[in-house]
mmCIF file of the N, C-alpha and C atoms, coordinates in Angstrom:
data_MODEL
# 
_entry.id   MODEL 
# 
loop_
_atom_site.group_PDB 
_atom_site.id 
_atom_site.type_symbol 
_atom_site.label_atom_id 
_atom_site.label_alt_id 
_atom_site.label_comp_id 
_atom_site.label_asym_id 
_atom_site.label_entity_id 
_atom_site.label_seq_id 
_atom_site.pdbx_PDB_ins_code 
_atom_site.Cartn_x 
_atom_site.Cartn_y 
_atom_site.Cartn_z 
_atom_site.occupancy 
_atom_site.B_iso_or_equiv 
_atom_site.pdbx_formal_charge 
_atom_site.auth_seq_id 
_atom_site.auth_comp_id 
_atom_site.auth_asym_id 
_atom_site.auth_atom_id 
_atom_site.pdbx_PDB_model_num 
ATOM 1   N N  . MET A 1 1  ? 0.793   -0.876 0.033   1.00 0.00 ? 1  MET A N  1 
ATOM 2   C CA . MET A 1 1  ? -0.053  0.100  -0.288  1.00 0.00 ? 1  MET A CA 1 
ATOM 3   C C  . MET A 1 1  ? 0.962   1.417  -0.077  1.00 0.00 ? 1  MET A C  1 
ATOM 4   N N  . LYS A 1 2  ? 1.783   1.392  0.852   1.00 0.00 ? 2  LYS A N  1 
ATOM 5   C CA . LYS A 1 2  ? 2.620   2.524  0.735   1.00 0.00 ? 2  LYS A CA 1 
ATOM 6   C C  . LYS A 1 2  ? 3.622   2.782  -0.392  1.00 0.00 ? 2  LYS A C  1 
ATOM 7   N N  . LYS A 1 3  ? 3.724   2.000  -1.242  1.00 0.00 ? 3  LYS A N  1 
ATOM 8   C CA . LYS A 1 3  ? 4.694   1.664  -2.197  1.00 0.00 ? 3  LYS A CA 1 
ATOM 9   C C  . LYS A 1 3  ? 3.781   1.838  -3.357  1.00 0.00 ? 3  LYS A C  1 
ATOM 10  N N  . LYS A 1 4  ? 2.513   1.761  -3.205  1.00 0.00 ? 4  LYS A N  1 
ATOM 11  C CA . LYS A 1 4  ? 1.108   2.289  -3.736  1.00 0.00 ? 4  LYS A CA 1 
ATOM 12  C C  . LYS A 1 4  ? 1.001   3.847  -4.051  1.00 0.00 ? 4  LYS A C  1 
ATOM 13  N N  . LEU A 1 5  ? 1.214   4.003  -2.862  1.00 0.00 ? 5  LEU A N  1 
ATOM 14  C CA . LEU A 1 5  ? 1.035   5.717  -2.535  1.00 0.00 ? 5  LEU A CA 1 
ATOM 15  C C  . LEU A 1 5  ? 2.302   6.243  -2.953  1.00 0.00 ? 5  LEU A C  1 
ATOM 16  N N  . LEU A 1 6  ? 3.652   5.728  -2.690  1.00 0.00 ? 6  LEU A N  1 
ATOM 17  C CA . LEU A 1 6  ? 5.071   6.521  -3.153  1.00 0.00 ? 6  LEU A CA 1 
ATOM 18  C C  . LEU A 1 6  ? 4.444   6.353  -4.706  1.00 0.00 ? 6  LEU A C  1 
ATOM 19  N N  . GLU A 1 7  ? 3.653   5.929  -5.095  1.00 0.00 ? 7  GLU A N  1 
ATOM 20  C CA . GLU A 1 7  ? 4.762   5.685  -6.757  1.00 0.00 ? 7  GLU A CA 1 
ATOM 21  C C  . GLU A 1 7  ? 3.027   6.961  -7.142  1.00 0.00 ? 7  GLU A C  1 
ATOM 22  N N  . ASN A 1 8  ? 2.164   6.719  -6.368  1.00 0.00 ? 8  ASN A N  1 
ATOM 23  C CA . ASN A 1 8  ? 1.300   8.141  -7.393  1.00 0.00 ? 8  ASN A CA 1 
ATOM 24  C C  . ASN A 1 8  ? 1.040   9.249  -6.389  1.00 0.00 ? 8  ASN A C  1 
ATOM 25  N N  . ALA A 1 9  ? 2.035   9.576  -6.222  1.00 0.00 ? 9  ALA A N  1 
ATOM 26  C CA . ALA A 1 9  ? 2.480   10.500 -4.934  1.00 0.00 ? 9  ALA A CA 1 
ATOM 27  C C  . ALA A 1 9  ? 1.923   11.458 -6.117  1.00 0.00 ? 9  ALA A C  1 
ATOM 28  N N  . ALA A 1 10 ? 2.681   11.620 -7.004  1.00 0.00 ? 10 ALA A N  1 
ATOM 29  C CA . ALA A 1 10 ? 3.084   13.048 -7.839  1.00 0.00 ? 10 ALA A CA 1 
ATOM 30  C C  . ALA A 1 10 ? 1.289   13.808 -8.721  1.00 0.00 ? 10 ALA A C  1 
ATOM 31  N N  . MET A 1 11 ? 0.230   11.943 -8.623  1.00 0.00 ? 11 MET A N  1 
ATOM 32  C CA . MET A 1 11 ? -0.924  12.516 -8.554  1.00 0.00 ? 11 MET A CA 1 
ATOM 33  C C  . MET A 1 11 ? -1.408  13.212 -8.557  1.00 0.00 ? 11 MET A C  1 
ATOM 34  N N  . ILE A 1 12 ? -1.257  13.633 -6.923  1.00 0.00 ? 12 ILE A N  1 
ATOM 35  C CA . ILE A 1 12 ? -1.818  14.990 -6.582  1.00 0.00 ? 12 ILE A CA 1 
ATOM 36  C C  . ILE A 1 12 ? -1.737  15.785 -6.299  1.00 0.00 ? 12 ILE A C  1 
ATOM 37  N N  . PHE A 1 13 ? -0.788  16.293 -6.748  1.00 0.00 ? 13 PHE A N  1 
ATOM 38  C CA . PHE A 1 13 ? -0.669  17.233 -7.012  1.00 0.00 ? 13 PHE A CA 1 
ATOM 39  C C  . PHE A 1 13 ? -0.538  17.543 -8.570  1.00 0.00 ? 13 PHE A C  1 
ATOM 40  N N  . THR A 1 14 ? -1.507  17.218 -9.622  1.00 0.00 ? 14 THR A N  1 
ATOM 41  C CA . THR A 1 14 ? -1.531  17.429 -10.574 1.00 0.00 ? 14 THR A CA 1 
ATOM 42  C C  . THR A 1 14 ? -2.131  18.311 -10.431 1.00 0.00 ? 14 THR A C  1 
ATOM 43  N N  . SER A 1 15 ? -2.336  19.555 -12.377 1.00 0.00 ? 15 SER A N  1 
ATOM 44  C CA . SER A 1 15 ? -2.863  20.243 -12.635 1.00 0.00 ? 15 SER A CA 1 
ATOM 45  C C  . SER A 1 15 ? -4.752  20.457 -11.730 1.00 0.00 ? 15 SER A C  1 
ATOM 46  N N  . GLU A 1 16 ? -4.766  21.959 -10.985 1.00 0.00 ? 16 GLU A N  1 
ATOM 47  C CA . GLU A 1 16 ? -5.799  21.497 -10.416 1.00 0.00 ? 16 GLU A CA 1 
ATOM 48  C C  . GLU A 1 16 ? -7.681  21.458 -11.450 1.00 0.00 ? 16 GLU A C  1 
ATOM 49  N N  . SER A 1 17 ? -6.398  22.339 -12.466 1.00 0.00 ? 17 SER A N  1 
ATOM 50  C CA . SER A 1 17 ? -7.929  22.544 -13.390 1.00 0.00 ? 17 SER A CA 1 
ATOM 51  C C  . SER A 1 17 ? -8.528  21.170 -14.112 1.00 0.00 ? 17 SER A C  1 
ATOM 52  N N  . GLN A 1 18 ? -7.625  20.069 -14.291 1.00 0.00 ? 18 GLN A N  1 
ATOM 53  C CA . GLN A 1 18 ? -8.212  19.073 -14.638 1.00 0.00 ? 18 GLN A CA 1 
ATOM 54  C C  . GLN A 1 18 ? -8.236  17.976 -13.723 1.00 0.00 ? 18 GLN A C  1 
ATOM 55  N N  . SER A 1 19 ? -7.732  17.953 -12.751 1.00 0.00 ? 19 SER A N  1 
ATOM 56  C CA . SER A 1 19 ? -8.741  17.194 -11.135 1.00 0.00 ? 19 SER A CA 1 
ATOM 57  C C  . SER A 1 19 ? -10.002 17.951 -10.868 1.00 0.00 ? 19 SER A C  1 
ATOM 58  N N  . GLY A 1 20 ? -10.043 19.495 -10.612 1.00 0.00 ? 20 GLY A N  1 
ATOM 59  C CA . GLY A 1 20 ? -10.429 19.805 -9.743  1.00 0.00 ? 20 GLY A CA 1 
ATOM 60  C C  . GLY A 1 20 ? -11.768 20.011 -11.080 1.00 0.00 ? 20 GLY A C  1 
ATOM 61  N N  . LYS A 1 21 ? -12.032 19.928 -12.434 1.00 0.00 ? 21 LYS A N  1 
ATOM 62  C CA . LYS A 1 21 ? -13.140 20.102 -13.055 1.00 0.00 ? 21 LYS A CA 1 
ATOM 63  C C  . LYS A 1 21 ? -13.528 18.247 -12.685 1.00 0.00 ? 21 LYS A C  1 
ATOM 64  N N  . ASP A 1 22 ? -12.311 17.137 -12.816 1.00 0.00 ? 22 ASP A N  1 
ATOM 65  C CA . ASP A 1 22 ? -12.996 16.108 -12.313 1.00 0.00 ? 22 ASP A CA 1 
ATOM 66  C C  . ASP A 1 22 ? -13.804 15.649 -11.300 1.00 0.00 ? 22 ASP A C  1 
ATOM 67  N N  . SER A 1 23 ? -12.865 16.272 -9.982  1.00 0.00 ? 23 SER A N  1 
ATOM 68  C CA . SER A 1 23 ? -14.040 15.960 -9.061  1.00 0.00 ? 23 SER A CA 1 
ATOM 69  C C  . SER A 1 23 ? -14.982 17.207 -8.963  1.00 0.00 ? 23 SER A C  1 
ATOM 70  N N  . SER A 1 24 ? -14.703 18.085 -9.152  1.00 0.00 ? 24 SER A N  1 
ATOM 71  C CA . SER A 1 24 ? -16.508 18.684 -9.528  1.00 0.00 ? 24 SER A CA 1 
ATOM 72  C C  . SER A 1 24 ? -17.903 18.015 -9.748  1.00 0.00 ? 24 SER A C  1 
ATOM 73  N N  . GLU A 1 25 ? -17.033 17.344 -10.915 1.00 0.00 ? 25 GLU A N  1 
ATOM 74  C CA . GLU A 1 25 ? -18.104 16.391 -11.813 1.00 0.00 ? 25 GLU A CA 1 
ATOM 75  C C  . GLU A 1 25 ? -18.605 14.950 -10.889 1.00 0.00 ? 25 GLU A C  1 
ATOM 76  N N  . GLU A 1 26 ? -17.432 14.523 -10.328 1.00 0.00 ? 26 GLU A N  1 
ATOM 77  C CA . GLU A 1 26 ? -17.991 13.353 -9.221  1.00 0.00 ? 26 GLU A CA 1 
ATOM 78  C C  . GLU A 1 26 ? -18.854 13.886 -8.289  1.00 0.00 ? 26 GLU A C  1 
ATOM 79  N N  . VAL A 1 27 ? -18.509 14.803 -7.634  1.00 0.00 ? 27 VAL A N  1 
ATOM 80  C CA . VAL A 1 27 ? -18.983 15.481 -6.112  1.00 0.00 ? 27 VAL A CA 1 
ATOM 81  C C  . VAL A 1 27 ? -20.441 16.340 -6.864  1.00 0.00 ? 27 VAL A C  1 
ATOM 82  N N  . ASP A 1 28 ? -21.008 16.285 -8.349  1.00 0.00 ? 28 ASP A N  1 
ATOM 83  C CA . ASP A 1 28 ? -22.146 16.457 -8.430  1.00 0.00 ? 28 ASP A CA 1 
ATOM 84  C C  . ASP A 1 28 ? -23.256 14.832 -8.591  1.00 0.00 ? 28 ASP A C  1 
ATOM 85  N N  . LYS A 1 29 ? -22.256 14.221 -8.907  1.00 0.00 ? 29 LYS A N  1 
ATOM 86  C CA . LYS A 1 29 ? -23.047 12.771 -8.957  1.00 0.00 ? 29 LYS A CA 1 
ATOM 87  C C  . LYS A 1 29 ? -23.125 12.209 -8.063  1.00 0.00 ? 29 LYS A C  1 
ATOM 88  N N  . LEU A 1 30 ? -21.886 12.678 -7.156  1.00 0.00 ? 30 LEU A N  1 
ATOM 89  C CA . LEU A 1 30 ? -22.375 11.563 -5.754  1.00 0.00 ? 30 LEU A CA 1 
ATOM 90  C C  . LEU A 1 30 ? -23.906 12.062 -4.435  1.00 0.00 ? 30 LEU A C  1 
ATOM 91  N N  . HIS A 1 31 ? -23.429 13.661 -5.064  1.00 0.00 ? 31 HIS A N  1 
ATOM 92  C CA . HIS A 1 31 ? -24.798 14.773 -4.173  1.00 0.00 ? 31 HIS A CA 1 
ATOM 93  C C  . HIS A 1 31 ? -26.142 14.403 -4.499  1.00 0.00 ? 31 HIS A C  1 
ATOM 94  N N  . ALA A 1 32 ? -26.012 13.952 -6.138  1.00 0.00 ? 32 ALA A N  1 
ATOM 95  C CA . ALA A 1 32 ? -27.544 13.427 -6.627  1.00 0.00 ? 32 ALA A CA 1 
ATOM 96  C C  . ALA A 1 32 ? -27.823 12.209 -5.921  1.00 0.00 ? 32 ALA A C  1 
ATOM 97  N N  . LYS A 1 33 ? -26.996 11.481 -6.525  1.00 0.00 ? 33 LYS A N  1 
ATOM 98  C CA . LYS A 1 33 ? -26.844 10.248 -5.583  1.00 0.00 ? 33 LYS A CA 1 
ATOM 99  C C  . LYS A 1 33 ? -27.620 10.401 -3.977  1.00 0.00 ? 33 LYS A C  1 
ATOM 100 N N  . ILE A 1 34 ? -26.892 10.698 -3.002  1.00 0.00 ? 34 ILE A N  1 
ATOM 101 C CA . ILE A 1 34 ? -27.159 11.326 -1.919  1.00 0.00 ? 34 ILE A CA 1 
ATOM 102 C C  . ILE A 1 34 ? -29.103 11.410 -1.882  1.00 0.00 ? 34 ILE A C  1 
ATOM 103 N N  . ALA A 1 35 ? -28.678 12.786 -2.590  1.00 0.00 ? 35 ALA A N  1 
ATOM 104 C CA . ALA A 1 35 ? -30.405 13.355 -2.462  1.00 0.00 ? 35 ALA A CA 1 
ATOM 105 C C  . ALA A 1 35 ? -31.863 11.900 -3.506  1.00 0.00 ? 35 ALA A C  1 
ATOM 106 N N  . GLN A 1 36 ? -31.262 11.198 -4.041  1.00 0.00 ? 36 GLN A N  1 
ATOM 107 C CA . GLN A 1 36 ? -31.695 9.683  -4.324  1.00 0.00 ? 36 GLN A CA 1 
ATOM 108 C C  . GLN A 1 36 ? -32.262 9.160  -2.917  1.00 0.00 ? 36 GLN A C  1 
ATOM 109 N N  . LEU A 1 37 ? -30.709 9.046  -3.039  1.00 0.00 ? 37 LEU A N  1 
ATOM 110 C CA . LEU A 1 37 ? -30.942 7.916  -1.700  1.00 0.00 ? 37 LEU A CA 1 
ATOM 111 C C  . LEU A 1 37 ? -32.263 8.323  -0.799  1.00 0.00 ? 37 LEU A C  1 
ATOM 112 N N  . THR A 1 38 ? -31.693 9.614  0.226   1.00 0.00 ? 38 THR A N  1 
ATOM 113 C CA . THR A 1 38 ? -31.999 10.343 1.176   1.00 0.00 ? 38 THR A CA 1 
ATOM 114 C C  . THR A 1 38 ? -34.017 10.107 0.799   1.00 0.00 ? 38 THR A C  1 
ATOM 115 N N  . MET A 1 39 ? -34.169 10.885 -0.604  1.00 0.00 ? 39 MET A N  1 
ATOM 116 C CA . MET A 1 39 ? -35.729 10.561 -0.299  1.00 0.00 ? 39 MET A CA 1 
ATOM 117 C C  . MET A 1 39 ? -36.329 8.967  -0.429  1.00 0.00 ? 39 MET A C  1 
ATOM 118 N N  . GLU A 1 40 ? -35.251 8.334  -0.928  1.00 0.00 ? 40 GLU A N  1 
ATOM 119 C CA . GLU A 1 40 ? -35.454 6.903  -0.936  1.00 0.00 ? 40 GLU A CA 1 
ATOM 120 C C  . GLU A 1 40 ? -36.543 6.167  0.496   1.00 0.00 ? 40 GLU A C  1 
ATOM 121 N N  . ASN A 1 41 ? -34.963 6.494  1.468   1.00 0.00 ? 41 ASN A N  1 
ATOM 122 C CA . ASN A 1 41 ? -35.004 6.621  2.652   1.00 0.00 ? 41 ASN A CA 1 
ATOM 123 C C  . ASN A 1 41 ? -36.025 6.969  3.550   1.00 0.00 ? 41 ASN A C  1 
ATOM 124 N N  . ASP A 1 42 ? -36.958 8.435  3.475   1.00 0.00 ? 42 ASP A N  1 
ATOM 125 C CA . ASP A 1 42 ? -37.775 8.569  3.585   1.00 0.00 ? 42 ASP A CA 1 
ATOM 126 C C  . ASP A 1 42 ? -38.567 8.171  3.432   1.00 0.00 ? 42 ASP A C  1 
ATOM 127 N N  . PHE A 1 43 ? -39.093 8.052  2.170   1.00 0.00 ? 43 PHE A N  1 
ATOM 128 C CA . PHE A 1 43 ? -40.522 7.220  1.669   1.00 0.00 ? 43 PHE A CA 1 
ATOM 129 C C  . PHE A 1 43 ? -40.667 6.557  2.510   1.00 0.00 ? 43 PHE A C  1 
ATOM 130 N N  . LEU A 1 44 ? -39.134 5.380  2.368   1.00 0.00 ? 44 LEU A N  1 
ATOM 131 C CA . LEU A 1 44 ? -39.672 3.862  2.968   1.00 0.00 ? 44 LEU A CA 1 
ATOM 132 C C  . LEU A 1 44 ? -40.034 3.849  4.550   1.00 0.00 ? 44 LEU A C  1 
ATOM 133 N N  . ALA A 1 45 ? -39.676 5.208  4.825   1.00 0.00 ? 45 ALA A N  1 
ATOM 134 C CA . ALA A 1 45 ? -39.465 5.015  6.524   1.00 0.00 ? 45 ALA A CA 1 
ATOM 135 C C  . ALA A 1 45 ? -41.397 5.351  6.924   1.00 0.00 ? 45 ALA A C  1 
ATOM 136 N N  . LYS A 1 46 ? -41.643 6.428  5.621   1.00 0.00 ? 46 LYS A N  1 
ATOM 137 C CA . LYS A 1 46 ? -42.691 6.982  6.054   1.00 0.00 ? 46 LYS A CA 1 
ATOM 138 C C  . LYS A 1 46 ? -43.601 5.747  5.510   1.00 0.00 ? 46 LYS A C  1 
ATOM 139 N N  . VAL A 1 47 ? -43.392 4.773  4.613   1.00 0.00 ? 47 VAL A N  1 
ATOM 140 C CA . VAL A 1 47 ? -44.369 3.825  3.945   1.00 0.00 ? 47 VAL A CA 1 
ATOM 141 C C  . VAL A 1 47 ? -44.470 2.897  5.685   1.00 0.00 ? 47 VAL A C  1 
ATOM 142 N N  . LEU A 1 48 ? -43.768 2.256  6.387   1.00 0.00 ? 48 LEU A N  1 
ATOM 143 C CA . LEU A 1 48 ? -42.653 1.210  7.131   1.00 0.00 ? 48 LEU A CA 1 
ATOM 144 C C  . LEU A 1 48 ? -43.782 1.535  8.324   1.00 0.00 ? 48 LEU A C  1 
ATOM 145 N N  . GLY A 1 49 ? -43.509 2.927  8.565   1.00 0.00 ? 49 GLY A N  1 
ATOM 146 C CA . GLY A 1 49 ? -44.532 3.478  9.599   1.00 0.00 ? 49 GLY A CA 1 
ATOM 147 C C  . GLY A 1 49 ? -43.399 3.945  11.122  1.00 0.00 ? 49 GLY A C  1 
ATOM 148 N N  . ARG A 1 50 ? -42.009 4.151  10.167  1.00 0.00 ? 50 ARG A N  1 
ATOM 149 C CA . ARG A 1 50 ? -40.415 3.978  11.362  1.00 0.00 ? 50 ARG A CA 1 
ATOM 150 C C  . ARG A 1 50 ? -40.719 5.690  12.343  1.00 0.00 ? 50 ARG A C  1 
# 
């Protein structure tokens, strides 16, 4: 694991324009998924009376 980190450590410092864009898109997808799961959870809790 440490070897893998050392091999890929330079990727941490890549230009933010590319990694930031990818991260932003990923964050947007994750926020959408969280919202979906929250709605489903709330719905099921209401239906099941919990």
